[in-house]
GUSE-750981 format. One record per residue (C-alpha): x, y, z. Coordinates in steps of 0.02 Angstrom, whole numbers, plus 50000, padded with zeros to 5 digits. Each point is the difference from the previous one (the first is absolute). Layout:
! GUSE-750981
XYZ...
END
This chain:
! GUSE-750981
534955603354366500204986849862501724997049942500484994349826500814982749977501645008049964499975010750161499484984650097501514990849941501175014350047499215001350171500134981250028501814999749961500425014950117498944992150140500944983749986501695008550006499455010550148499354984750094501654991449964501015015050074498875001850148500164981150032501875001249999500065015750115498814991250119500994984050003501625009650033499125010650138499384984150082501714992049992500815015450079498744999050140500384982350038501815004250006499715013950121498914989050113501334986149991501405012150045499025007550150499644981850058501844995749995500555016150093498674999250139500544982050029501795006050016499585014250120499004987150104501554989050018500985015450052498785004350138499964981350058501934999250010500075015950099498794993750139501114989850109499004987350096498205003650043499005013950068499984991850163501945000250004499995018849977498855001550150501064988650112501635008349948499275016450054499194993950156498375006849926498754984950021498965009850124499815015449892498245005149941499534997249822500405017649951501694998950089500444983549905499535008549834501105014350037501454988650044499814989649841499885016249899501585006250071500894984249963499394996649825499485017649919501825005549957500274984449895498285001949911500485017849957501684995349942499364985649885498655011449923501155014249968500814988749867498364993649926498895014349943498144996849978500074985050126499284998450170500254988250140499464996150183500374989050151498424992050076499874992050175498564987750005499864999250185499695019049998499054999749840500895015949946501285006849882501555004350099501135008149864499555005449826500485011149854500165010549902499405016850084499954991950174498835009050123499964994450180498085000650001500064987549856500404985350116498284993050018499024983749946499744996649823498315004949928498864985449964499795006049820501865001949968500714988949862501464996050119498744991750117499614987649857501834996149994500164997850190498524987549995500594989749843501895001750031500095001249809500685014949893498615010649915500405003449821498925010849890500064997149813498975014749941499735019250031498414997950100500825000850173500595018050032500355010650152500565018050009500525001149824500934982850006499694984049906500274987550142501064985449937500484988950143499744997150188501274987050061499864992350167501534998650121499814982850075501084991150136499544983050071498325000049921499555016450081499835017949921501215012250066499805014249872499735004249818500715009049850499075008949863500525006349827499105013049901500085004549818499555018449973498575001649870500965014049917501454987849978498824988249908499375014249889501785005749966500484981449948498535000549872500515017649939501754994649976499444984549908498855010949895501475012249957501014984849950498794993749879499315016149932501054999749837499574981749970498135004250031500055015349879500914989349867498724985750009498505012150005500705009349843500324983849913498244994150040499245016549935500984999849841499724981549970498155002150024499925014649875500964990249870498824985250026498465011749986500685008849845500234983749913498364993650052499135016549938500864997949828499424982549986498205004250045499925014349872500644988549865498664987950047498665013750004500525005849822499864982149933498234998650076499475016349922500684993849827498954984150023498465010150033500145008449830500434985049896498694991449887501154986249935499784984150092501674991549960500855015950048499005000150165500594982950050501775003049946500025016250105499174991050141501444987450002501225014350003499125008350148500054983850095501834997749965500325018250053499094997250164501044984350034501555009449959499515013950115499624988950141501674991249977500915016249998499155006550156500404983750087501795000249949500225018350058499184996550164501084985050031501495009949952499635014550106499604987950145501694990749976500905017250006499145005850161500294982750081501824999949956500245017450071499094995250159501044983750021501635009549963499565013150133499554985850118501664990749973500975017350017499075003150164500424981850060501765003249963500055016450099499134992950152501114984349997501575010050002499375011850135499564985150111501684992049973501145015450006498995010150119498904991150122501044983649984501615008150051499175010050141499344983950077501704991049972500815014750098498734997050141500444981550001501895004050019499615012750137499024986750095501474987849988501185013050070498885002350153500224982350061501334999850133500434988850144499445014150119498114998249948498854989350104499164985349917498335008349971500805014649907501074988049895498374990049957499075016249956501465004849876500054982549928498095001149970500245017249920501414992549888498844986749943498635012549961501295010349908500634984949898498194995149956499675017949940501574999949895499474983249922498265007549965500715015449920501164989249888498504989249945498915014949964501415009049900500254983349900498184998249954499835018149946501545000049879501634992150041501505010649961500774984049925498715001749853500755017149950501754997050043500324981449937498504995449899498424989250011500884982750019500955005150165498495008750059498904984249965501324989750093499965011150145498104999950002499954980949987501124998450155498855010750103498494990349929500724983450044500275005650183498225007250016499014985649915501174985050013499824996549816501504994849895500265010749848501194994649867500585014149872500904995049841500505012249863500624997249820500745013749890499735014550120501665009349974499525018950012498885013150072498405004149921498785015149990499455005450174498194997349956500334981849943501034995850161498655008150111498624989749912500934983450013500405003150187498225004950046499324985149896501114988250107499335008950158498194997349953500214982349937500924994150160498755009250107498534991249914500914983850014500305002350188498175004350028499104987449898501134986949926500444989550157501684994949922501704997250074500965003849840500005013149866501135000849843500385015949908500924999049836500545016649906500815000149828500375012249857499904994249818499395006549836499885017450065498874996150139500064995450188498914984950048499674996550183499114984350064499394997550181499464983350051499194994750161499504981850042498525004150107498134996149987499685010349846498255008349954498785003549855500765015349913498275005649923499144999150171501445009150085499985014049872498205003750042500275000750186500685014450091501554990850053500434997849811500745017650013501734991950027499944992749823499325015749932501445009750073501274988649928499245001649825499895018950022501845001250048500594989849850498845009949875500745016950065501644995149931499294993249838500054981650062498714986750033499624987350129499254982450007499284989950139499844981150005499304991350154499284982950042499154995150160501244990450110501395002149870500555018150031500105015549899501215007049867500175018549968500885004649834500495017349958500805005949840500715017749976500835006349843501605009250010500205015549899501835003549958
END
């Protein structure tokens, strides 16, 4: 089937929009998967520490305390199971979709496990079991994709329980595959209105472009037909000139309309991305962040003088893990979209980002302002904040500098921002041609989206200056 030029234009626009939507959904699904795996890893690690804390002394101590050194292998396994199985059951009752087991190396056997404990399950680990790999390497086994499945589960983690360099058990955490599907369906439901709006806009936009294109083609065809019936040479050349001008005008209008439509679609996508960043950032801070903080407070209350030194050390280690998690959640939320940007404006948000940036990269950033006395349109503040993020990130990666200056001022109905690093500089033309020139492109696109412009000046061994000017419409 051969499509007309008009139809191909419509199909091309719709395909581009569909690919963009699919890409966004795929990226969100991948990030959700990574979050699930990270959560499982943290929980299995915590369960492992609980099991380790419960086992007082060694397996040999249990045999000695019960005068059971002379028991057979089966008798020793039964004794260990009697001592340890109740605690395994209690722990796993509180953690659905998780499993755990104690292992005695001398017996090469699992002596207590769950969930769904069966006495005949106390046997040697299969050579093909993934747990066997963990027992040999003493390292957690963490799957990053959906390829590892078992009994309707997507296996996420197998975490070893190690004491004095020896394996004494393991914990595993599973993500049900139906939970992964439900996450994707929920994500799709949350985006369905956005997807429909974008598709409708793409369809209408492509029809408008096609209609204008067809009208221009018909005019051109009419002019050509008039030329074919003309016997007057001067009129012929005069008409040819008009046709040439009409073709140029048509090409210009098509290009302008395409650019206008592309700008509208890009603005909608960027606005949706910022709104989603804002939502996820607040959920991290108000939901997960508060929950982790509650765990931290709970751990502090567990520390008493009645605990032995090992238990105290385990609690302190858990506290350190919890504090590191809280810090990571805060950094992720800040990078997504800081609440300061919406509540106080872009200047306080930039100051907060600079503080975090200096701690991470050990680069001094000096921010000065002149004439900034009020809040601006949300799109302008977001653009300026994102440009600072991109410029500082580029400087940290490539500039090899110790100092960065940022000056933001308002005058003559526009905001001007100048970002100067004193690093090694680069050839701008070459950089724009390379793949890593995408940072400069991103800055320029952000400025253009709010009607502004950007300029770049760089010299080798002298540093780089990024200048952004954005008009203020009052």
